[in-house]
N, C-alpha and C positions, 0 to 999 in steps of 0.2 A: 726669847719671850719671857718676860718676868712671870714667875709662878703665881703669886697672889692675884694680880690683875687678871691674868688668864683664867684662873679658877673662878674668880668672882663674876667675870663676864660669862663664863660657861653656865653658872647657876642662874643668871638673869635670863639668858637665852632659853635654858631648860624650862624656867618658869613660864615663859611666853609660849613655848611649844605645848606645854601641859595645859595652859589656859585654852589654847586652840583646840586641843583634843577634848577638853572638858566641854567646850562650846558645841562641838559636833555631837558628843554623847547626849547632851541635854536636848538638842534638836531631835535626836532619835528617841527621846524619852527614856533614856537609861539613867535614871536618877541616882541610883546607888553608885554606879561607875562614875558618873559626873561628880558626885560628892568626893569620892576617893581621889580622883585625878586633881580636882581643885584644891583639896587639902595638900596633896603632893606639890602642887604649884605654889601654894602659900609657904610650904616648908622650904622649897627651893629659893623663893624670893627672900625668906628670912635668912637662909644660909648665905645668900649673896650679901645681905645687909651686915651680918655678923663678920664676914670676911672683910668687906669694905671698911666697916667701922674700925675693926682691929688693925687693919693695914694703915688706916688714916692716923690712928693714935700712936701706934708703935713704930711703924716704918715711915709713914708720911705719904703725901701725895706728890706725884711727879708733875712738874711744870711742863708746859708746851715747849718742845725743843725744835720745832719747825721754824721756817723763815719768819722774820718780823712782819712782813707784809701780809702773812696769813694769820698771824696771832690774834688780831682783833676779830676776825671771823670765827676762829676757834673759840675764843672767849665768849662771844655772843651765843654760839651754838652750845657751849658747855652750860652757860646760864639757862638757856632754854631747856636743855636736858635735865638739869637739876630741878627746875621748877616742875617740869612734866613728871619726873620721878616722885617728887614730893606729893603732887596731886594724885598720881597713881597709887601711891602707898596709902594715902588717906581714903581714897575711893575703895581700895582693896580691903582695908580694915572695916569700912562701913558695909561693904558688900558681904564680907564674911560674917559680920555680926548679924546682919539681916538673915542670912542663911541659918546660922546656928540658933537664932532665936525663933526660927520658923516664921519669919515675916516674909513669906515667899513672894507676895505681890510686889513689895518694895524691892526684894532681891531681884526679881525678874526685870524690873524697870532699870535698875542701876547696873546690873551685871554686864549687859552688852557695852555700855559706856565705859565701865571699868576695864573691860577686856581691850577695847580699842585704845584706851589711854596706855594700858600696859604693853600692848604690842609696839606702840610708838616709843615708849620708854626703852624697851629692849633694843629696837632698831637704832635709836640715837645713842644708847649706851655702847653698842658695838662700834658705831661710828667714832665715838670719843676714844674708845680702846684702840681702834685702827689708826687714828690720827696721832695718838700718844706713843704707840709702841710698834706699829707696823710701817706706816707710811713715812713717819719721821722718827728720828731717834728722840727718846724722852729727854727732857731737861733735867734739872736737879731735883732731888727728892729730899725733903726735910720732914722729920716727924714732928707732930704737934707737941709732944713732950720736950724734944730738943729745942723747938722754937720758943716754948714757954720758959724753959729753964735757961735758955741762952747758951747751951753747950754745943 
């Protein structure tokens, strides 16, 4: 198993688990604990993003190495995951902003939606990881820097 993809996948799963715990805590009206756990979830998601971005720039992304007849389905699934992750990140930032600005009514409205999007993002992210590194052997990996410089 490759270290950086495994590590980044761990952090995205951890963030989803923490969001689930935070959801339970707020239902139990444990606001202080909810806040701490949700901040930890955001830090975990940010850690994922830093690892993912660093890997993408310096090491590169791995192409799908599975059979050609599966590749189109993988690509469609990957595009869906990327769109979902982007929407989830935007929703996450908005939800956190509402919380920190004490706009609790708006935070309560958007929080559950954000959580569900984030759970789906984590699940699809794990599926992408499994398809790239566990179920099939990964394809070639090229860094963005090498691709840009042509080396």
